[in-house]
N, C-alpha and C positions, 0 to 999 in steps of 0.2 A: 573825379578820377582822371588820371593822366592818360597819355596815349599809349601806344603799343610798346611793350618792353621786350628786351631780349629774352628768348626762351631760357627756361631754367637750366643751369649748368649741371645740377645734381639730379639724382633719381627722385621720382615721386615716392610718397609713402607706400608701404606695402600693406595690402589688405587681402585677407584670405576669404575666399568664397567657397562655401561648403566645408567639407572636412568634419562633419558630424553625422551621427547615425551611420547609414550605409553610403552617404553621398561622398563622392570623390572631392578632394581638396584642389582648388585652383588658386594659386597665389598670383595676385595682380599687383603691378607696381614694383618699386624697388629694382632689383636685378632680375626679376622673373621674366620669362619669355612673354612676348606679346601674345595675347589669347584671341582666337577667332570665335566670334559669336554668330548666331543667326536668330531669327524669330519665327515661331510657328505661324503658318499661313492661314490656317482654318480654325473654326470654332472647335474647341476641345469638348468632346462629349463622352459620358461614361461608357456607352456601349462599345466604343472603339478604342479603349485604352490599351488593350494588349497589342494591337497593331501599332498604336502610337508609340508604345514602349520599344517595339522592335525598330521603328524608324529612328527614334532617339539614339538607339545603339548604333545604327548604321551611320548616322550623322557623326557620332563620336569617333567611329572608325575612320571617317574621312578627315578628321582634324578639328571638328567643332568641339569647343571646350565648355561653352556656356550657352544655354538655350532659353530664350525669353518667350513668355506667353501673355497675351492680352487677357485681362480678367475684368470683364464689364459687369458681371453680376455674380450672385452667390452660387449659382449652378456652375459657372466657369471656375470659381474658386474651389468648389468641392472636387470637380473633375481634375483640376491641376494638382490638388493635394493628393488624390489617389495616385496619379501618375508619378508624383514625386516619391511616393512610397515604393514604386517599382523601379525607378531609374537611378543609375549611379551618377550620371552627369548632373552638375548643378543646374537647377531650373529656377527661373526668375519670374516673379509675378509683376506684371505691369499694371499699376493701380492709378486710377484717376477719380477724384471727387468724393468717393465713399471710403472713409477710413475703416469701416467695418470689414470691407473686403480684405484689406491688408491684415487686420487682426485675425480673420479666419484663416488666411493663407499661412500665417505664422503658427497655427496649430499643427501644421504638417512640416515635413523636412524640406521646405522651400529654402533655397540657398541665398536668395537676394530679393529685395523689393525695389522696384522702380517707382518712385513717388516724389512729387513736388509738394513741399509743405504749403506753398502758396495756394494750391487749389484743393486742399483736403478738408477745409471747412472750419478752421479755428485752432487756437493754441492748445486747448485741452485734447482735441482729437489727435493733433500731432504728437503731443506728449505721450498719449496712450500707445501709439504705434512705435515711437522710439523706445519707450520703456520695454515693450515686449520684444522688439528686435534686439535690443541690447542684451536682454536676458537669454535670448537664443543664440547670440553671437552672429546675427544676420546683418550684413551690410545693406546700405541703401544707396541707390543711384539717383541722383538728381539729373533731370533732363531739361535742357533749354532748347527750344525750337525757334528759329528766326521768325516763323510765321505766327507765333503765339506769345509774343513778348508781353510783359505787364503793360497796362494801358498807358501809363505815364512815359515809359520808355519808348513804346511804339509812337506816341505823339512827338517825342523828342527826335526820333529817327525821321519822322515826317518833316521836321523843321531843320534837318541837316545833320543830326548826330550820326556818327559812324555806326552802322548796324552791328559790326563785329564788337565794338566797344560796348554797345547796349547788351549784347548777348553775354559778354563777360560780366557786366554789372548785374544782370539778372541772376546769373549763377552765384555770384557772391552774396546777393540778398538771400537766396535760398540757404546758402551755407551758414549765414548768420544765425538762422534758427537752430541749426544743428549745434553750432558753437554755444549758443545760449543754454541748450540742454546738455552740453558736455558729451555729445554723441560724435565719435570720431571715425567710425567705420563707414566713410562716405566716398562714393565715386561720382564723377561729373561727366556729363556729355553736353556738347554745344554743337548743334547740327543746323545746317541751312541747305537749301537746294542749290545755292550759289557756291561755287568752288572757292572764290576769293574770301567770302564771308566766313566760310568754315575754317579755312586756313588761318585767317587773321584772328578770329575769336579764340582759337585754341592756342595760338602763339601768345596772345595777350594774357590769357589765363595762366598758361604755363610759366610765364614770367613773374606771376604774383603768388601762386598757391602751389601746394604740393599734393593735393588730392589726385589720385589716379584718374586718368582721362580715358573715356571710351570714345572712339572716333567713328564718324560716319557722315556721309552726305545724305540728307533726308530726301525721300521721294526722288531718288537718283534717276529712275527711268527703267525701260525694258533692258533686256540682257546686255546688248552691246553698248547702248548709250550709257546705261547705268554703270557698267563696269569701267568704261572709259572715264566718265566723270569722277567716279570714286577713286580710280587710280591716280588721276591728276591731283586730287586734293590729299588723299591719305598717304601716298608715297612721299610727297613733299614733307609732311609732318613727321612720319615715321623715320625717314632718313635723317632728320634733324634730332632724333631722340625724343620726340613728343608723341605720347600715346601709349596706352597700356593694354587696351582691348580694342577690337575692330569688328564692325559689321558693314558689309556691303549691301545696301538696301535696294533690291531689284524687284521689278515686276516679273519675277521668274521663280524658280523653285528654291527651296532652302539649300539643296545640294549645290546649285549654281552659286549661291551666295557664299557658301563655304569655300568652294574652289577659287572664286574670284578673290576672296579675302586672303587666302593662303598665297596666291600668286602675287598679290600686291605686296605682302610682307616679304616674299622672296625677292621681288624686284627692289624694294626699299633697302634690303640688306646689301644688295650690290651697290646701291647709290650712297649708302651711309658714309663711306670713307671720303666721298666728294662733297657731302652736304652738311658737315658739322657734327653729325651724330657719332662718327668714328667707330672704333671697334666695339664699343659698348652697345651702341644701337644695332650694329650688324649682328652681334651675338644674340641679342634678344629677338631678332626677326628671322633668323635662319629657320627653315622649315625641314622637318624630317621627311623621309620617304622619297618618292620618285620625282625626278625632274623629267618632264615630257617634252620632246622635240618632235614636232609633226609638221608636214608640209601642207599648204592650203589646198592643193589639188589643182589640176589644170587640164587642158584638152588632151594631153598625151597620157593621162593617167592610165596605169595598168592595174591599180588597186584602189578599192573604195576606202580611202582613209577616213572619211566622215563616218561611215557605218561602223568601221572597226573601232574608232575612238569612242563612239556612243556605247558600244558593247563593253569596252574595257575601262572606261573612265573611272567609275566608282571603285573598281578593284585596285586600279593603279594608285588612286589617292588614299587608299586604305593601307598602303605599304609603309612599313617602318624603315626598311633598309634604304640606304642612300644610293639608289641606282638611277642612271640616266637611260631613258627609253626613247627610241626613235621610231616614228611611224611615217614612212615615205611612200609617195604615190607611184614612183616609177624608178627605172634604173638610172636616170639622170641625177636625181637627188638622193639616191639610195645609200648604200654603204659609204660611198665617197664623201658625202656631206655630213655623215654622222659617225665619223671614224672613232670618236671618243665615247660613243654610246655603249653602255654595258650590254644592251640587247636591243634589237630592232627588227623591223619587218618592212619590206618594200615590194612593189608589184612589178611584174614584167611579163608581157605577152599572155595574160590570163593565168599566170602563175604567181606565186609569192615566194620571195627568198627571205629566209631568216638569218640574221647575222649577229655576231657578237664581237665588239671592239673592232669593227671594220672588216671582219673576215666572214665570208659567207659560209654558213654551216649546213643549210638545207635549202632545197628548192622543192616546193610542194604545190599541189593544185590549190586553187583559191578556196575550195570547199574545206581544205584541211589547214587553212592558215591559222585559225584560232588555236587549234590543238597544238600545232607545231610551235607557235609563239609561246603558248603557255608552258611548254616543256623548256624552251630556251630561257624564259623568264625565271622559272624555278631554279635553273642552273646558275643564272646570274645572281639571284638572291642568295643562294648558298655560298657563292664566291664572296658576296658582300658580308655575310655573317662571319666567314672565316677571317676576312680582313679586320673585323671588329668594328 
């Protein structure tokens, strides 16, 4: 196989995830928006399914469109199946080694299977899964990880083969099995913990194939380090027009992963006109809802921006209206630095001032800051609705 090729100039193939039974449809690839994903952090158990369903709904309100679950055994498959009967968001079963787990998951309204033909145990087992998935209209994602390449490719990397090239070749080998069986509803991911390998592997693949790409940096790290490393890799690809779904893998909460992914998409949309992706990439990356401007806090602070943001973050990321929200720590960076904000709050002398579009509307005691801000936010949202 040759070296790195220029990224594809045209869109990837369109694949629908969900859209059957009660499950919402998420279109991936083509001209569809880039979708944010996350992965369930704990073992899913039958006794906690109602609370799990409520959390799935909250994640959806924050902008998560697809949610993946590890399925290590039959008990996990049964629990995920029950949850899929309760949730509208497309749920994904992550299967390794045992094809029977995939077959059982496909008895439920599971929207996608994550499976590699190479580790599922033989041709007939793969055929059984593909036939059942095809009958249900369920796509499959192939995942290649730089740390678990096929043995021959890992040995070639040890002798000097480019790791990104090896990742792309591993993905094409897996796809050859799908091609053989005529199964076309396939997505691909190629992840490494190294930024450069992740970027290069996806560029190489995007220059050769049109399957939709799921992007991520694997084992990216804790909140700050993981978000930074993911932003460096994913914004570069997304701004070029490469990538159809995104997950930021953090040693942190699912909510943090969703917020980080949304902000990476938002940043990549701003970079797209400068990076080759153009207006098409920017259009697919633009995020609904609030844009948040907040100061980092310093020794002159008159307002606890950190605590305020912690209380309001989930609600702000659940907004659909295109509003800019400013949270400032003192009068130095208050209304003056956030003149274009639709609504904002700043601290001064143990009090808080609430402002809209640079004009102070109210000054209240710190204890009343949340209620005053909430009222101003509702007014700003109503203005946004009237603007359409």
